C-alpha positions in Angstrom: -18.9 -25.1 6.5 -15.6 -24.8 4.6 -12.9 -22.2 5.2 -13.3 -20.8 1.7 -16.9 -19.7 2.1 -16.4 -18.7 5.7 -13.7 -16.1 5.0 -15.1 -13.0 3.4 -13.1 -11.3 0.7 -15.0 -8.0 0.7 -16.4 -5.8 3.5 -19.9 -6.8 4.5 -21.5 -3.4 4.4 -24.6 -2.8 6.6 -23.6 -5.7 8.8 -22.1 -6.0 12.3 -18.4 -6.7 12.1 -16.5 -7.5 15.3 -12.8 -6.5 15.4 -10.2 -7.6 17.9 -9.0 -4.1 18.7 -5.6 -3.4 20.1 -5.5 0.4 19.6 -2.5 0.2 17.3 -2.1 1.6 13.9 -3.6 -1.4 11.9 -6.8 -1.9 13.9 -7.4 1.8 14.3 -7.2 2.5 10.6 -9.2 -0.7 9.8 -12.0 0.3 12.2 -12.3 3.8 10.8 -12.1 2.6 7.2 -14.8 -0.1 7.8 -17.1 2.5 9.4 -16.6 4.9 6.4 -17.3 2.1 4.0 -20.6 1.3 5.5 -20.0 -1.6 8.0 -21.1 -1.5 11.6 -17.8 -2.2 13.6 -17.9 -3.5 17.1 -14.6 -3.5 19.0 -13.4 -6.1 21.5 -10.1 -5.8 23.4 -8.6 -8.7 25.4 -7.0 -8.0 28.7 -4.4 -10.7 28.8 -2.2 -9.0 31.5 0.1 -7.6 28.8 3.1 -6.0 30.6 3.6 -3.5 27.8 0.0 -2.1 28.0 -0.2 1.0 30.2 -4.0 1.7 30.3 -6.4 -1.0 29.2 -9.5 1.1 29.7 -8.3 3.7 27.3 -8.4 1.2 24.4 -12.2 0.9 24.1 -12.6 4.7 24.4 -10.2 5.0 21.5 -12.3 2.6 19.5 -15.4 4.6 20.1 -13.6 7.7 18.8 -12.7 5.9 15.6 -16.4 5.0 15.0 -17.2 1.8 16.8 -20.9 1.1 17.4 -19.8 -0.3 20.8 -16.4 -1.2 22.4 -15.8 -3.7 25.2 -12.8 -4.7 27.3 -12.9 -8.4 28.0 -11.0 -9.7 31.0 -9.3 -12.9 29.9 -6.7 -13.3 32.6 -8.4 -16.0 34.7 -8.9 -18.2 31.6 -5.3 -17.6 30.5 -4.0 -18.6 33.9 -5.9 -21.9 33.7 -4.6 -22.6 30.2 -1.0 -21.8 31.3 -1.2 -24.2 34.3 -2.7 -26.9 32.0 0.1 -26.4 29.5 2.7 -26.9 32.3 1.0 -29.9 33.7 0.7 -31.6 30.3 4.3 -30.9 29.4 3.4 -28.6 26.5 6.5 -26.5 26.8 8.8 -29.4 25.7 10.7 -27.7 22.8 14.2 -26.3 23.5 16.7 -24.3 21.4 20.3 -24.4 22.3 19.4 -26.2 25.6 17.0 -23.5 26.6 13.3 -24.2 26.9 11.1 -22.2 24.6 7.9 -21.1 26.4 5.6 -20.6 23.5 3.1 -18.6 25.3 1.7 -16.7 22.3 -0.5 -19.5 21.0 -2.1 -19.9 24.4 -3.0 -16.2 24.3 -4.4 -16.6 20.8 -6.6 -19.6 21.9 -8.0 -17.6 24.9 -8.5 -14.4 22.8 -10.2 -16.3 19.9 -12.7 -18.1 22.1 -13.5 -15.4 24.7 -13.8 -12.5 22.3 -16.0 -14.5 20.0 -18.2 -15.4 23.0 -18.5 -11.7 23.8 -19.3 -11.0 20.1 -22.0 -13.7 20.2 -23.7 -11.9 23.2 -24.0 -8.8 20.9 -25.3 -10.8 18.0 -22.1 -10.2 16.1 -21.2 -13.2 13.9 -18.3 -11.8 11.8 -14.8 -11.7 13.2 -12.1 -9.3 12.1 -8.6 -8.3 13.3 -5.5 -6.5 12.1 -3.3 -9.5 11.3 -1.9 -9.7 7.8 -2.3 -12.4 5.2 1.3 -13.6 5.9 0.7 -15.1 9.3 -1.1 -18.1 10.8 -3.6 -16.1 12.8 -6.3 -16.6 10.1 -6.2 -20.3 10.7 -6.0 -19.9 14.5 -8.9 -17.6 14.9 -11.0 -19.5 12.4 -10.7 -22.7 14.3 -10.9 -21.3 17.8 -13.8 -19.0 16.9 -15.9 -21.9 15.4 -15.6 -23.8 18.7 -17.5 -20.9 20.3 -19.8 -19.9 17.4 -20.4 -22.4 14.7 -21.9 -19.7 12.5 -18.9 -17.4 12.7 -17.5 -15.8 9.5 -14.3 -14.0 9.1 -13.5 -10.6 7.5 -9.9 -9.4 7.6 -9.1 -6.1 6.0 -5.7 -7.4 4.9 -7.5 -10.0 2.7 -9.6 -7.2 1.1 -8.1 -5.9 -2.2 -9.8 -2.5 -1.8 -8.4 -2.0 1.7 -4.9 -3.0 0.5 -5.1 -0.6 -2.5 -6.2 2.3 -0.3 -4.3 1.6 2.9 -1.6 -0.9 2.1 1.2 0.3 4.4 2.0 1.9 7.7 2.5 5.3 6.0 -0.8 5.2 4.2 -2.7 4.2 7.3 -1.1 6.9 9.4 -1.9 9.5 6.7 -5.5 8.2 6.5 -6.0 8.8 10.3 -4.4 12.3 10.1 -6.6 13.2 7.1 -9.7 12.3 9.1 -8.7 14.6 12.0 -6.9 12.2 14.3 -3.6 13.3 15.7 -1.9 10.0 15.1 1.9 9.9 15.4 3.3 6.9 13.8 5.8 5.1 16.1 9.2 4.0 14.9 8.9 0.4 13.6 10.9 -2.0 15.6 13.3 -4.5 14.0 11.1 -7.4 15.3 7.6 -8.1 16.5 6.5 -8.8 20.1 3.5 -10.7 21.4 3.0 -10.6 25.1 0.6 -11.7 27.8 1.0 -12.4 31.5 2.5 -15.8 30.8 5.4 -14.5 28.8 6.5 -12.6 25.7 7.8 -13.8 22.4 9.8 -11.9 19.9 9.8 -12.9 16.2 9.7 -11.9 12.5 11.5 -9.1 10.6 15.2 -9.0 11.3 15.0 -12.0 13.6 14.2 -14.2 10.6 17.7 -13.8 9.2 20.3 -16.4 10.4 22.9 -13.7 10.7 20.8 -11.8 13.3 21.0 -13.0 16.9 18.9 -12.6 20.0 21.1 -9.7 21.2 19.0 -7.1 19.2 16.0 -7.8 21.5 15.2 -5.6 24.4 13.1 -7.9 26.6 9.9 -6.6 28.2 9.8 -9.7 30.5 12.8 -11.4 31.9 16.3 -10.0 31.5 18.9 -9.7 28.7 21.3 -12.3 30.2 23.7 -11.9 27.3 24.4 -8.3 28.3 27.5 -8.1 30.5 26.0 -5.1 32.3 23.0 -7.1 33.4 23.2 -8.9 36.7 20.8 -11.9 37.2 20.5 -12.3 40.9 19.3 -15.6 42.5 15.9 -15.5 44.2 14.4 -17.8 46.8 10.7 -18.5 46.3 8.1 -20.6 48.2 5.4 -22.6 46.3 2.3 -23.7 48.1 0.0 -26.4 46.8 
């Protein structure tokens, strides 16, 4: 099975479509849009111990409100912990920038999400994966490969690869207006100057303003760790004990 005939360019109406649902603007609008266009959306949310998530249980409830046939919260923390320990043992975090080790924890989260959510989908006889990532990133390749490890029959439908979706809901303003027009009291949040991906192993900040060489790390407000570059921040030493 090649990637070209596995990735669907148009919404598979009348079929079950699983979506990795975060509860944010993109996946909320996509889920509602797919439902209105005739697909049968099933929502799956990964609990990766994200420190910026206030209420995990509220996310599946929100998916049901937007029209999901079913919505499930999948606890991925144990598997993510195992993957994190394996990464440290194998020396996977070996890249450094300016003498500081870069703990690239986001790909580990993607691997766990891609396999465990597809496994949950398979239990529900859902063989089409969808999510809210755009065509500009590498998540298409990640989820394609991780998903096939779990379900060799997996196909992928991404709204951001569907011309009809892009024409109708091609931006944050359009998606927000779409939700409001359908009776949802959605207040679009202010877009940050960078993107954040987090799980219990760490948080990475990338894209947007951070892609420019004249923009430094100082625009970031860490959700894990401390802003050591801020003179007002004190980083106190701690003594810890490790048992093994």
